[in-house]
FILUM-819824 format. One record per residue (C-alpha): residue number from 1; residue in three letters; x, y negated, z. Coordinates in steps of 0.1 Angstrom, whole numbers. Example, Ala and Ser with C-alpha at 12.3 -4.5 7.8 and 13.67 -1.06 7.14 Angstrom:
REM residues 2
pt numi 1 mifi Ala east 123 north 45 up 78
pt numi 2 mifi Ser east 137 north 11 up 71
END
This chain:
REM residues 313
pt numi 1 mifi Unk east -827 north -771 up -272
pt numi 2 mifi Unk east -821 north -809 up -269
pt numi 3 mifi Unk east -787 north -819 up -281
pt numi 4 mifi Unk east -765 north -849 up -272
pt numi 5 mifi Unk east -775 north -847 up -236
pt numi 6 mifi Unk east -743 north -865 up -227
pt numi 7 mifi Unk east -754 north -896 up -245
pt numi 8 mifi Unk east -787 north -895 up -228
pt numi 9 mifi Unk east -768 north -893 up -194
pt numi 10 mifi Unk east -799 north -876 up -177
pt numi 11 mifi Unk east -799 north -855 up -146
pt numi 12 mifi Unk east -832 north -836 up -142
pt numi 13 mifi Unk east -839 north -826 up -103
pt numi 14 mifi Unk east -865 north -800 up -94
pt numi 15 mifi Unk east -876 north -803 up -59
pt numi 16 mifi Unk east -902 north -788 up -35
pt numi 17 mifi Unk east -908 north -763 up -9
pt numi 18 mifi Unk east -895 north -727 up -5
pt numi 19 mifi Unk east -914 north -700 up -24
pt numi 20 mifi Unk east -932 north -727 up -46
pt numi 21 mifi Unk east -916 north -714 up -79
pt numi 22 mifi Unk east -885 north -737 up -84
pt numi 23 mifi Unk east -863 north -710 up -97
pt numi 24 mifi Unk east -887 north -696 up -125
pt numi 25 mifi Unk east -893 north -733 up -137
pt numi 26 mifi Unk east -856 north -742 up -133
pt numi 27 mifi Unk east -847 north -711 up -157
pt numi 28 mifi Unk east -872 north -719 up -183
pt numi 29 mifi Unk east -861 north -755 up -184
pt numi 30 mifi Unk east -826 north -746 up -187
pt numi 31 mifi Unk east -832 north -721 up -216
pt numi 32 mifi Unk east -852 north -747 up -235
pt numi 33 mifi Unk east -832 north -779 up -228
pt numi 34 mifi Unk east -797 north -766 up -227
pt numi 35 mifi Unk east -792 north -768 up -192
pt numi 36 mifi Unk east -770 north -756 up -162
pt numi 37 mifi Unk east -782 north -754 up -127
pt numi 38 mifi Unk east -765 north -772 up -98
pt numi 39 mifi Unk east -779 north -756 up -66
pt numi 40 mifi Unk east -792 north -778 up -39
pt numi 41 mifi Unk east -797 north -752 up -14
pt numi 42 mifi Unk east -776 north -754 up 19
pt numi 43 mifi Unk east -778 north -716 up 24
pt numi 44 mifi Unk east -770 north -701 up -11
pt numi 45 mifi Unk east -735 north -715 up -6
pt numi 46 mifi Unk east -728 north -684 up 14
pt numi 47 mifi Unk east -713 north -653 up 0
pt numi 48 mifi Unk east -730 north -621 up 9
pt numi 49 mifi Unk east -763 north -637 up 20
pt numi 50 mifi Unk east -782 north -630 up -12
pt numi 51 mifi Unk east -816 north -614 up -4
pt numi 52 mifi Unk east -828 north -636 up 24
pt numi 53 mifi Unk east -818 north -669 up 5
pt numi 54 mifi Unk east -836 north -657 up -27
pt numi 55 mifi Unk east -805 north -662 up -49
pt numi 56 mifi Unk east -810 north -659 up -86
pt numi 57 mifi Unk east -797 north -624 up -100
pt numi 58 mifi Unk east -764 north -619 up -113
pt numi 59 mifi Unk east -780 north -614 up -147
pt numi 60 mifi Unk east -798 north -646 up -146
pt numi 61 mifi Unk east -765 north -664 up -137
pt numi 62 mifi Unk east -747 north -648 up -168
pt numi 63 mifi Unk east -775 north -663 up -189
pt numi 64 mifi Unk east -778 north -696 up -173
pt numi 65 mifi Unk east -746 north -711 up -155
pt numi 66 mifi Unk east -752 north -719 up -119
pt numi 67 mifi Unk east -729 north -741 up -97
pt numi 68 mifi Unk east -724 north -743 up -60
pt numi 69 mifi Unk east -736 north -707 up -53
pt numi 70 mifi Unk east -714 north -684 up -31
pt numi 71 mifi Unk east -688 north -710 up -25
pt numi 72 mifi Unk east -683 north -704 up 13
pt numi 73 mifi Unk east -678 north -673 up 36
pt numi 74 mifi Unk east -705 north -669 up 63
pt numi 75 mifi Unk east -681 north -682 up 90
pt numi 76 mifi Unk east -672 north -713 up 70
pt numi 77 mifi Unk east -689 north -747 up 68
pt numi 78 mifi Unk east -697 north -773 up 42
pt numi 79 mifi Unk east -704 north -809 up 51
pt numi 80 mifi Unk east -728 north -831 up 33
pt numi 81 mifi Unk east -700 north -852 up 19
pt numi 82 mifi Unk east -683 north -820 up 6
pt numi 83 mifi Unk east -715 north -810 up -9
pt numi 84 mifi Unk east -721 north -843 up -26
pt numi 85 mifi Unk east -686 north -844 up -39
pt numi 86 mifi Unk east -688 north -810 up -54
pt numi 87 mifi Unk east -723 north -815 up -69
pt numi 88 mifi Unk east -713 north -848 up -86
pt numi 89 mifi Unk east -682 north -833 up -100
pt numi 90 mifi Unk east -703 north -804 up -115
pt numi 91 mifi Unk east -729 north -829 up -129
pt numi 92 mifi Unk east -703 north -850 up -145
pt numi 93 mifi Unk east -687 north -818 up -160
pt numi 94 mifi Unk east -721 north -806 up -175
pt numi 95 mifi Unk east -728 north -839 up -189
pt numi 96 mifi Unk east -693 north -840 up -205
pt numi 97 mifi Unk east -699 north -807 up -222
pt numi 98 mifi Unk east -731 north -823 up -238
pt numi 99 mifi Unk east -756 north -802 up -216
pt numi 100 mifi Unk east -783 north -809 up -192
pt numi 101 mifi Unk east -775 north -808 up -153
pt numi 102 mifi Unk east -805 north -794 up -134
pt numi 103 mifi Unk east -802 north -802 up -97
pt numi 104 mifi Unk east -824 north -775 up -82
pt numi 105 mifi Unk east -833 north -767 up -45
pt numi 106 mifi Unk east -851 north -773 up -13
pt numi 107 mifi Unk east -825 north -789 up 8
pt numi 108 mifi Unk east -839 north -826 up 9
pt numi 109 mifi Unk east -807 north -840 up 24
pt numi 110 mifi Unk east -785 north -825 up -5
pt numi 111 mifi Unk east -809 north -837 up -32
pt numi 112 mifi Unk east -812 north -872 up -18
pt numi 113 mifi Unk east -775 north -876 up -12
pt numi 114 mifi Unk east -769 north -871 up -49
pt numi 115 mifi Unk east -799 north -888 up -64
pt numi 116 mifi Unk east -797 north -920 up -41
pt numi 117 mifi Unk east -759 north -920 up -42
pt numi 118 mifi Unk east -754 north -919 up -5
pt numi 119 mifi Unk east -718 north -929 up 5
pt numi 120 mifi Unk east -711 north -906 up 32
pt numi 121 mifi Unk east -684 north -914 up 59
pt numi 122 mifi Unk east -652 north -894 up 53
pt numi 123 mifi Unk east -648 north -883 up 90
pt numi 124 mifi Unk east -633 north -850 up 94
pt numi 125 mifi Unk east -649 north -826 up 119
pt numi 126 mifi Unk east -638 north -829 up 156
pt numi 127 mifi Unk east -638 north -794 up 169
pt numi 128 mifi Unk east -635 north -802 up 206
pt numi 129 mifi Unk east -662 north -828 up 206
pt numi 130 mifi Unk east -684 north -803 up 186
pt numi 131 mifi Unk east -677 north -777 up 212
pt numi 132 mifi Unk east -686 north -800 up 243
pt numi 133 mifi Unk east -720 north -810 up 225
pt numi 134 mifi Unk east -727 north -774 up 216
pt numi 135 mifi Unk east -721 north -765 up 253
pt numi 136 mifi Unk east -744 north -794 up 264
pt numi 137 mifi Unk east -771 north -780 up 242
pt numi 138 mifi Unk east -767 north -744 up 254
pt numi 139 mifi Unk east -768 north -758 up 291
pt numi 140 mifi Unk east -794 north -784 up 290
pt numi 141 mifi Unk east -811 north -780 up 256
pt numi 142 mifi Unk east -811 north -798 up 223
pt numi 143 mifi Unk east -828 north -828 up 238
pt numi 144 mifi Unk east -799 north -836 up 259
pt numi 145 mifi Unk east -776 north -839 up 229
pt numi 146 mifi Unk east -803 north -861 up 212
pt numi 147 mifi Unk east -804 north -882 up 241
pt numi 148 mifi Unk east -767 north -888 up 236
pt numi 149 mifi Unk east -774 north -898 up 199
pt numi 150 mifi Unk east -802 north -922 up 209
pt numi 151 mifi Unk east -778 north -941 up 232
pt numi 152 mifi Unk east -750 north -942 up 206
pt numi 153 mifi Unk east -771 north -950 up 174
pt numi 154 mifi Unk east -807 north -955 up 179
pt numi 155 mifi Unk east -814 north -960 up 142
pt numi 156 mifi Unk east -801 north -926 up 133
pt numi 157 mifi Unk east -821 north -910 up 161
pt numi 158 mifi Unk east -852 north -924 up 145
pt numi 159 mifi Unk east -843 north -906 up 113
pt numi 160 mifi Unk east -830 north -872 up 125
pt numi 161 mifi Unk east -850 north -843 up 137
pt numi 162 mifi Unk east -838 north -836 up 173
pt numi 163 mifi Unk east -842 north -799 up 166
pt numi 164 mifi Unk east -815 north -803 up 138
pt numi 165 mifi Unk east -786 north -797 up 161
pt numi 166 mifi Unk east -759 north -798 up 134
pt numi 167 mifi Unk east -773 north -831 up 121
pt numi 168 mifi Unk east -775 north -846 up 156
pt numi 169 mifi Unk east -739 north -835 up 164
pt numi 170 mifi Unk east -725 north -847 up 131
pt numi 171 mifi Unk east -740 north -882 up 138
pt numi 172 mifi Unk east -726 north -884 up 171
pt numi 173 mifi Unk east -692 north -873 up 159
pt numi 174 mifi Unk east -690 north -897 up 131
pt numi 175 mifi Unk east -702 north -926 up 154
pt numi 176 mifi Unk east -676 north -918 up 181
pt numi 177 mifi Unk east -648 north -911 up 156
pt numi 178 mifi Unk east -655 north -941 up 133
pt numi 179 mifi Unk east -662 north -964 up 162
pt numi 180 mifi Unk east -695 north -976 up 143
pt numi 181 mifi Unk east -730 north -962 up 144
pt numi 182 mifi Unk east -735 north -933 up 117
pt numi 183 mifi Unk east -765 north -954 up 103
pt numi 184 mifi Unk east -743 north -984 up 96
pt numi 185 mifi Unk east -717 north -962 up 77
pt numi 186 mifi Unk east -745 north -946 up 54
pt numi 187 mifi Unk east -747 north -968 up 24
pt numi 188 mifi Unk east -760 north -960 up -11
pt numi 189 mifi Unk east -746 north -966 up -44
pt numi 190 mifi Unk east -768 north -956 up -74
pt numi 191 mifi Unk east -753 north -929 up -94
pt numi 192 mifi Unk east -742 north -936 up -130
pt numi 193 mifi Unk east -770 north -914 up -146
pt numi 194 mifi Unk east -806 north -916 up -153
pt numi 195 mifi Unk east -824 north -894 up -126
pt numi 196 mifi Unk east -857 north -876 up -135
pt numi 197 mifi Unk east -873 north -859 up -105
pt numi 198 mifi Unk east -898 north -831 up -109
pt numi 199 mifi Unk east -917 north -820 up -77
pt numi 200 mifi Unk east -935 north -786 up -76
pt numi 201 mifi Unk east -963 north -780 up -51
pt numi 202 mifi Unk east -991 north -756 up -44
pt numi 203 mifi Unk east -1022 north -756 up -22
pt numi 204 mifi Unk east -1007 north -748 up 12
pt numi 205 mifi Unk east -1025 north -716 up 19
pt numi 206 mifi Unk east -1017 north -702 up -15
pt numi 207 mifi Unk east -980 north -713 up -8
pt numi 208 mifi Unk east -980 north -695 up 25
pt numi 209 mifi Unk east -996 north -664 up 9
pt numi 210 mifi Unk east -965 north -665 up -16
pt numi 211 mifi Unk east -942 north -669 up 14
pt numi 212 mifi Unk east -957 north -638 up 32
pt numi 213 mifi Unk east -954 north -618 up 0
pt numi 214 mifi Unk east -919 north -629 up -8
pt numi 215 mifi Unk east -907 north -619 up 30
pt numi 216 mifi Unk east -922 north -585 up 25
pt numi 217 mifi Unk east -903 north -582 up -9
pt numi 218 mifi Unk east -870 north -593 up 8
pt numi 219 mifi Unk east -873 north -565 up 33
pt numi 220 mifi Unk east -882 north -540 up 7
pt numi 221 mifi Unk east -851 north -550 up -13
pt numi 222 mifi Unk east -828 north -542 up 16
pt numi 223 mifi Unk east -828 north -575 up 37
pt numi 224 mifi Unk east -821 north -555 up 70
pt numi 225 mifi Unk east -790 north -537 up 53
pt numi 226 mifi Unk east -777 north -569 up 41
pt numi 227 mifi Unk east -776 north -584 up 75
pt numi 228 mifi Unk east -763 north -551 up 89
pt numi 229 mifi Unk east -733 north -554 up 65
pt numi 230 mifi Unk east -728 north -590 up 78
pt numi 231 mifi Unk east -726 north -579 up 113
pt numi 232 mifi Unk east -704 north -550 up 105
pt numi 233 mifi Unk east -680 north -574 up 88
pt numi 234 mifi Unk east -678 north -593 up 121
pt numi 235 mifi Unk east -701 north -623 up 114
pt numi 236 mifi Unk east -725 north -631 up 145
pt numi 237 mifi Unk east -758 north -646 up 148
pt numi 238 mifi Unk east -744 north -677 up 165
pt numi 239 mifi Unk east -729 north -689 up 131
pt numi 240 mifi Unk east -745 north -718 up 114
pt numi 241 mifi Unk east -749 north -696 up 82
pt numi 242 mifi Unk east -773 north -674 up 103
pt numi 243 mifi Unk east -796 north -704 up 107
pt numi 244 mifi Unk east -808 north -696 up 72
pt numi 245 mifi Unk east -845 north -685 up 74
pt numi 246 mifi Unk east -848 north -651 up 88
pt numi 247 mifi Unk east -812 north -640 up 93
pt numi 248 mifi Unk east -809 north -646 up 129
pt numi 249 mifi Unk east -843 north -629 up 135
pt numi 250 mifi Unk east -832 north -598 up 114
pt numi 251 mifi Unk east -799 north -597 up 133
pt numi 252 mifi Unk east -816 north -599 up 166
pt numi 253 mifi Unk east -840 north -571 up 154
pt numi 254 mifi Unk east -810 north -549 up 146
pt numi 255 mifi Unk east -799 north -557 up 181
pt numi 256 mifi Unk east -833 north -544 up 196
pt numi 257 mifi Unk east -847 north -578 up 207
pt numi 258 mifi Unk east -876 north -575 up 182
pt numi 259 mifi Unk east -896 north -547 up 165
pt numi 260 mifi Unk east -900 north -551 up 128
pt numi 261 mifi Unk east -934 north -567 up 130
pt numi 262 mifi Unk east -923 north -594 up 156
pt numi 263 mifi Unk east -894 north -602 up 134
pt numi 264 mifi Unk east -917 north -607 up 102
pt numi 265 mifi Unk east -940 north -628 up 124
pt numi 266 mifi Unk east -911 north -649 up 134
pt numi 267 mifi Unk east -899 north -654 up 100
pt numi 268 mifi Unk east -934 north -663 up 87
pt numi 269 mifi Unk east -937 north -689 up 115
pt numi 270 mifi Unk east -902 north -704 up 110
pt numi 271 mifi Unk east -909 north -705 up 72
pt numi 272 mifi Unk east -940 north -724 up 76
pt numi 273 mifi Unk east -925 north -749 up 98
pt numi 274 mifi Unk east -896 north -753 up 74
pt numi 275 mifi Unk east -920 north -760 up 46
pt numi 276 mifi Unk east -936 north -789 up 66
pt numi 277 mifi Unk east -902 north -804 up 71
pt numi 278 mifi Unk east -895 north -801 up 34
pt numi 279 mifi Unk east -926 north -820 up 27
pt numi 280 mifi Unk east -915 north -848 up 49
pt numi 281 mifi Unk east -882 north -850 up 26
pt numi 282 mifi Unk east -901 north -847 up -6
pt numi 283 mifi Unk east -933 north -868 up -2
pt numi 284 mifi Unk east -961 north -864 up -25
pt numi 285 mifi Unk east -966 north -900 up -25
pt numi 286 mifi Unk east -930 north -907 up -36
pt numi 287 mifi Unk east -934 north -926 up -70
pt numi 288 mifi Unk east -898 north -915 up -80
pt numi 289 mifi Unk east -911 north -878 up -83
pt numi 290 mifi Unk east -935 north -865 up -111
pt numi 291 mifi Unk east -953 north -838 up -89
pt numi 292 mifi Unk east -969 north -808 up -105
pt numi 293 mifi Unk east -993 north -785 up -86
pt numi 294 mifi Unk east -986 north -751 up -100
pt numi 295 mifi Unk east -1020 north -738 up -91
pt numi 296 mifi Unk east -1032 north -761 up -119
pt numi 297 mifi Unk east -1004 north -768 up -142
pt numi 298 mifi Unk east -984 north -739 up -158
pt numi 299 mifi Unk east -947 north -738 up -165
pt numi 300 mifi Unk east -951 north -750 up -202
pt numi 301 mifi Unk east -967 north -782 up -191
pt numi 302 mifi Unk east -937 north -790 up -168
pt numi 303 mifi Unk east -913 north -782 up -195
pt numi 304 mifi Unk east -931 north -805 up -220
pt numi 305 mifi Unk east -932 north -832 up -196
pt numi 306 mifi Unk east -895 north -830 up -191
pt numi 307 mifi Unk east -889 north -829 up -230
pt numi 308 mifi Unk east -909 north -862 up -234
pt numi 309 mifi Unk east -893 north -878 up -205
pt numi 310 mifi Unk east -859 north -871 up -216
pt numi 311 mifi Unk east -866 north -882 up -252
pt numi 312 mifi Unk east -879 north -915 up -239
pt numi 313 mifi Unk east -844 north -924 up -227
END
């Protein structure tokens, strides 16, 4: 274990696509470097959504402290600004205790907000405006809402995927409420830590094979029953939390819209699309990320690189 991590002031980020192996690597790094994990996964914040979000087990969490997991009910939301505030507070506390914060996850927006020090506008939700925009999306499609953003803030429209309705609506909401384009309000202030970023990748077809195996394992572990419990508790597939990969599809399966094989096929396709978007956030050409292809490098090599990088502080 490396001591005096507070003096080094280092934050180690572990990024990469879903199913690549971030959890296993982060647990080994935490054990060997005296670390604690700060989750950067926008779906693991929800209680009761465990199997489909691939949360670490309770046993693993008792061994290695994990932060920002199970902090919201499925019918609650968390804004990017809230996440960044909670993450930076957790990181500061871990450093204060002389341990190594590991920022781990595949939600690119979360990771970059922390490591780049995004200054996120403090604009509270506008429920009435959100409802109007969601109704517009239901009536005329997501493209109609995106067209509104393009009129209000062309710069943001260039940087936000029109399919990500929540982000599009938030950009419109901030622009209208603040009276300035969302893009102009998003400034950056580098965080007061040394950031080291490790990127994990695999050959694409092997990664997809891992995804397929993981989906099968999730169903075998009781994913259908987990979603059934959520529905029985009154949570509905229309909630943003059900946008987590597969949850809405499993809910629709339970409602009789798809048979099991159709459901699995839809989840496989959605996961592949998600992986492609993740690679847009975490680019292999990014000079700030040290990439490791886990088809060529084993966990020990990654850990050894991290040890050397930290010692060079």
